[in-house]
C-alpha positions in Angstrom: 1.1 8.8 54.9 4.1 7.5 53.4 6.2 4.6 55.5 9.2 6.0 57.7 11.5 3.7 55.7 11.5 6.1 52.6 12.7 9.0 54.7 16.2 6.8 54.9 19.3 7.6 53.4 20.6 5.5 50.6 23.5 4.0 53.1 21.1 2.3 55.3 19.8 0.1 52.8 23.7 -1.1 52.4 25.0 -4.3 53.7 28.0 -3.8 56.2 29.6 -6.7 54.8 29.2 -7.0 51.1 28.5 -2.8 51.0 25.9 -3.6 48.5 22.2 -3.1 48.5 20.5 -5.8 50.8 19.4 -8.9 49.7 17.3 -11.0 51.8 17.8 -8.6 54.9 18.0 -10.2 58.3 17.8 -7.9 61.6 19.8 -9.1 65.1 18.9 -9.3 68.5 21.1 -6.2 68.6 19.0 -4.2 65.7 21.5 -4.2 63.1 20.7 -5.7 59.6 22.5 -7.5 57.0 22.6 -9.5 53.9 21.5 -13.2 55.1 24.3 -14.9 53.3 26.9 -12.4 54.2 25.8 -12.5 57.4 25.8 -17.0 57.4 28.9 -16.9 56.1 30.2 -14.6 58.8 29.3 -16.9 61.7 30.0 -20.2 59.4 33.9 -19.1 59.9 33.8 -17.9 63.7 33.5 -20.4 67.2 31.2 -17.7 68.6 28.3 -15.9 66.9 28.7 -12.1 67.4 27.2 -9.4 65.6 29.7 -7.6 62.9 29.1 -4.5 64.2 28.9 -3.8 67.7 30.7 -7.6 68.6 27.4 -8.5 71.0 27.7 -12.2 71.6 25.0 -14.6 71.3 25.2 -17.6 72.9 22.6 -19.1 70.6 23.1 -18.6 66.9 20.1 -16.6 66.2 17.4 -17.9 64.1 17.8 -15.5 61.1 14.1 -14.1 59.4 14.0 -12.1 56.4 13.3 -8.2 57.2 10.2 -7.6 54.7 10.4 -3.5 55.8 13.6 -3.8 54.3 13.4 -6.1 51.6 10.9 -3.6 50.0 14.2 -1.4 49.3 16.4 -4.2 47.7 17.2 -3.5 44.4 19.6 -5.7 43.2 21.3 -9.3 44.1 24.1 -10.3 46.4 27.5 -10.7 46.0 28.6 -14.0 44.7 31.3 -14.3 47.5 32.1 -12.5 50.5 35.6 -13.8 50.9 37.0 -10.0 49.9 34.9 -8.5 52.6 36.5 -10.5 55.3 40.0 -10.0 57.0 42.0 -12.5 55.9 44.4 -11.9 59.1 41.9 -11.8 61.9 39.0 -13.3 60.1 36.8 -10.4 60.9 34.5 -8.0 59.1 36.3 -5.3 57.0 34.5 -2.5 58.2 36.9 0.3 58.4 38.8 2.3 55.2 42.2 3.6 55.6 42.7 6.5 53.3 46.5 6.6 53.8 47.2 3.0 52.6 44.1 3.1 50.3 42.8 -0.3 52.0 39.9 -2.2 53.6 40.6 -2.6 57.6 38.8 -4.7 60.2 38.8 -3.6 64.1 42.0 -5.0 64.8 43.7 -4.4 61.4 42.9 -0.5 62.4 44.0 -0.7 65.9 47.3 -2.0 65.3 49.3 -1.1 62.0 47.1 1.7 61.4 46.8 3.3 64.5 47.9 6.7 63.5 46.4 7.0 59.9 43.3 8.6 58.8 40.5 5.6 59.3 37.3 5.9 58.5 34.2 3.5 58.1 33.8 2.0 55.0 30.1 3.8 54.2 31.7 7.2 54.8 34.8 6.5 52.5 32.1 5.4 50.1 29.8 8.2 50.0 33.1 10.7 50.0 34.1 8.2 46.5 30.7 8.8 45.1 31.0 12.4 45.7 34.7 13.1 44.4 33.6 10.8 41.2 30.6 13.1 40.7 32.5 16.2 40.8 35.5 14.6 38.8 32.2 13.7 36.1 30.7 17.1 36.4 34.2 18.7 35.5 34.8 16.2 32.6 31.4 17.4 31.0 32.2 21.1 31.3 35.5 20.1 29.3 33.6 18.7 26.9 31.5 21.5 26.5 34.5 23.6 26.5 35.8 21.8 23.7 32.7 21.4 21.9 32.6 25.1 22.0 36.0 25.4 20.2 35.5 23.4 17.8 32.5 25.3 16.6 34.4 28.4 16.5 37.2 27.0 14.5 34.9 25.6 11.9 33.4 28.9 11.7 36.7 30.4 11.8 37.7 27.7 8.9 34.6 29.0 6.7 35.3 32.6 7.3 39.3 32.2 6.1 37.6 30.0 2.8 35.7 32.9 2.1 38.2 35.4 2.4 40.9 33.4 0.3 38.3 33.1 -2.4 38.2 37.0 -2.8 41.5 37.2 -2.0 42.4 35.0 -5.0 40.6 36.4 -7.1 41.7 40.2 -6.5 45.0 39.0 -6.8 45.1 37.1 -10.3 44.9 40.2 -12.0 47.8 41.8 -9.8 49.8 38.7 -10.6 49.7 38.9 -14.2 51.3 42.4 -14.1 53.8 41.3 -11.9 55.0 38.5 -14.8 54.8 41.1 -17.2 56.9 42.8 -15.3 59.6 40.1 -14.5 59.9 39.3 -18.0 60.8 43.2 -18.8 63.5 43.1 -15.9 64.8 39.7 -17.0 67.0 41.3 -19.8 68.1 43.9 -17.0 69.0 41.1 -14.6 71.0 38.8 -17.0 73.5 41.8 -18.0 74.2 42.7 -14.5 75.2 39.3 -13.2 77.0 39.3 -16.4 78.7 42.7 -14.9 79.5 40.9 -11.6 81.0 37.7 -12.8 83.3 39.5 -15.1 84.2 41.8 -11.9 84.4 38.2 -9.9 86.9 37.2 -12.6 89.1 40.0 -12.8 89.3 40.4 -8.8 90.4 36.7 -8.9 92.6 36.9 -11.5 94.7 39.9 -9.1 94.2 37.5 -6.0 96.1 34.6 -8.3 98.9 37.2 -9.6 99.8 38.5 -5.6 99.6 34.9 -4.4 102.4 34.0 -7.2 104.5 36.4 -6.2 103.7 35.9 -2.0 107.0 33.6 0.0 106.0 31.9 2.9 107.2 32.8 6.3 108.5 29.4 7.0 108.7 27.7 3.1 109.7 27.8 -0.2 107.5 30.5 -2.2 103.6 30.4 -2.1 101.9 27.5 -4.5 101.0 28.5 -7.9 97.4 29.0 -8.2 97.4 29.2 -11.6 95.7 25.6 -12.3 92.4 27.2 -10.7 89.6 27.7 -13.1 88.0 30.9 -12.3 84.9 29.4 -14.9 84.7 26.5 -12.0 82.7 27.9 -9.1 84.0 25.6 -6.4 88.1 26.2 -7.1 87.0 29.7 -6.6 85.6 29.5 -3.2 88.4 27.6 -2.4 91.0 30.3 -3.1 88.9 33.1 -1.2 88.5 30.5 1.8 92.5 30.2 1.9 92.9 34.1 1.0 90.5 35.3 4.0 92.5 33.1 6.5 95.8 34.0 5.4 94.3 37.7 7.1 95.3 35.9 9.9 98.7 34.7 9.1 101.3 35.0 11.7 104.9 35.0 11.6 106.6 31.7 13.4 109.9 31.2 14.1 111.1 28.3 16.4 112.2 27.9 19.8 115.6 25.9 20.0 114.9 25.4 23.4 112.5 22.8 23.3 114.1 20.8 20.2 115.0 17.1 20.9 118.7 16.4 20.4 118.2 14.9 16.9 116.7 18.1 15.1 118.9 20.8 13.6 117.1 24.3 13.6 118.7 26.5 10.7 120.3 30.2 11.9 117.1 31.6 11.0 114.9 29.3 13.1 112.5 28.9 9.9 113.7 25.4 9.2 114.0 22.0 11.1 115.3 19.0 9.9 116.3 15.4 11.3 120.0 14.7 11.8 120.8 11.2 13.4 124.3 12.3 14.0 123.2 15.8 15.7 122.9 14.1 19.2 126.6 13.2 18.8 126.8 17.5 19.0 124.2 18.6 20.7 123.7 22.8 20.1 122.3 22.8 23.7 122.0 21.1 26.9 118.5 19.4 27.3 116.4 21.4 29.8 113.0 20.8 31.4 111.3 22.4 28.4 113.4 19.9 25.5 111.4 16.7 23.9 113.3 14.1 25.1 111.4 11.6 23.4 109.2 13.3 20.4 111.3 14.6 17.5 109.4 17.7 17.7 110.0 21.3 18.1 107.5 24.3 18.9 107.1 28.0 18.1 108.5 30.5 20.7 105.6 32.5 20.8 102.1 31.0 22.2 98.4 32.4 20.8 95.1 32.8 22.5 91.9 34.0 22.1 92.2 35.1 18.6 93.0 33.7 15.1 95.8 32.6 13.2 97.2 30.7 10.4 100.6 29.5 8.6 102.1 27.4 6.5 104.3 24.9 5.9 106.2 23.5 3.3 106.9 19.6 3.5 108.5 18.5 0.0 108.3 15.1 -0.7 108.9 13.5 3.2 107.0 10.7 3.3 106.3 10.9 7.3 106.0 14.0 10.0 103.4 15.4 12.2 102.5 19.0 12.6 100.1 21.0 14.2 99.2 22.9 17.6 100.2 21.9 21.0 99.3 23.3 24.3 101.7 25.2 26.5 101.8 22.1 28.9 102.2 19.5 26.6 104.6 16.4 28.5 107.9 17.4 27.0 110.1 14.6 29.1 109.4 11.0 27.9 106.9 9.5 25.7 102.9 10.3 26.0 99.8 8.7 25.0 98.3 9.6 21.7 94.4 10.6 22.7 92.4 13.7 23.0 93.6 14.2 26.4 97.4 14.7 24.9 97.4 18.5 25.1 98.3 18.1 20.8 96.1 18.3 18.2 97.8 17.0 14.9 97.7 15.5 11.9 100.2 12.7 10.5 101.5 11.8 7.3 102.4 8.1 6.6 103.6 7.4 2.9 100.3 8.3 1.1 97.7 9.0 3.8 96.8 10.9 6.8 95.6 10.3 10.8 95.3 12.4 13.6 97.7 12.0 16.3 95.3 11.4 18.8 93.7 8.6 16.9 95.8 6.7 15.1 95.4 3.9 12.4 92.2 5.6 11.2 92.6 7.3 7.8 91.2 10.6 7.1 92.6 12.0 4.4 94.6 10.2 1.2 97.2 11.6 -0.8 100.3 13.8 -0.8 100.9 17.3 -0.2 104.0 19.6 -0.3 102.6 22.7 1.4 99.8 22.4 4.6 98.1 25.2 6.4 96.8 25.5 9.5 94.2 27.4 10.8 93.1 28.1 14.4 90.0 29.9 15.5 91.2 29.7 19.1 87.4 31.3 20.2 85.4 29.1 18.1 87.2 26.0 18.9 88.5 24.9 15.7 91.4 24.1 14.3 91.5 23.3 10.3 94.5 21.5 7.9 94.4 22.6 4.2 96.1 20.8 1.1 97.4 24.5 0.3 98.4 23.9 -3.9 95.1 21.7 -4.0 92.8 24.5 -1.7 91.6 21.5 -0.3 90.6 20.4 3.6 92.6 17.4 5.0 91.0 17.4 8.2 89.3 19.4 11.1 89.3 19.5 14.8 85.8 21.2 15.9 84.0 21.6 19.6 87.8 21.8 20.8 88.2 23.7 24.8 91.4 25.4 24.7 92.3 26.6 28.4 95.9 27.6 27.3 98.1 29.1 24.7 98.6 27.5 21.6 102.1 26.9 19.9 102.5 25.7 16.5 104.2 22.1 16.9 106.6 20.4 14.2 107.8 17.0 13.6 110.0 15.6 11.0 109.5 12.3 12.6 111.0 9.7 10.3 110.3 6.8 12.8 107.5 7.3 15.3 109.3 4.8 17.8 108.6 6.6 21.2 104.4 7.3 21.3 102.6 4.0 23.4 99.3 4.3 21.3 95.9 4.1 22.5 92.9 2.3 21.1 90.8 4.5 18.8 
């Protein structure tokens, strides 16, 4: 007949102190079993000998004897030390486990700081954790098998694809040779068509140049002479075409005298503005809330929004000027900082270089120009300035956000003494 101990569960062969398989198991008078070394170490640090489980007190320290029945099931050696199984605060056996804090507890800890927590015996926690580990291991094995199956399927697909590719290449070889032959035959026809297209483009560009030479600017002297552009140069042709596309949005700009600084003189037709140091002695009008009091500036009498517009300005040989677009709410009275928040998107020319109004002392373009084209894409948040004579881009403001109407802005600025430029 089999021994009754063989019907015990695995947990019943674990020492409640070290939670490992018994080593030299001994039994207390109250009937609980422990490793001899675990129980001896536990009693060595206590003033009274008590059972670590039921807390029964023994007046005389029991003489511990090895339980030969349990020792038949002892499989592994004891732990080197039991210090990690004793509560360092209450010097009591850690027999409980807090699921909330994931910590081992003695009975005193469980009744104080963990009173409302989910606390279970260590053996139960070990059994539950073991079950979770076994479940995780099983899931991992299932995942491995699934991936091995997928790898096998992919290998089969690769093999099938390689076979199909070989067959396709064999069948397409003859077709490719026929295609090459057809391409050679059509090459001459393609060259002829391209030559015809080139001739048409040159004729169209020549007509455009002729029309540009006869066009007059709405604000300035006649439009630039584009005859210097060689139509065989693809880059120059593209520049001319770009300006041509922008000029489709050209608007007529007249100046608003009510906004002009007292030292500016506006022509009768309101198409020109110039600086006159004596103009302030006999002002054309009395200053008002729309007048620039320190900026030598004037704006157009019409604002634009939600559309594209373009205008050109003749600056001639002036060595200093500022040109761009401004919001309707731009500051008119007193100076304002040269910053992106000023409501002014403009370029500033000084002798032979350009900088932006919002970022002083940082050159963005070198050279001189006589005529400037200004193109604004309101919805696209884009403002570009061009050297019209050479069809070159001077500078572009991008990713702008406009919330007001934009007005053409002009500033002859012989001396820019009124701004306090911030650090760019």
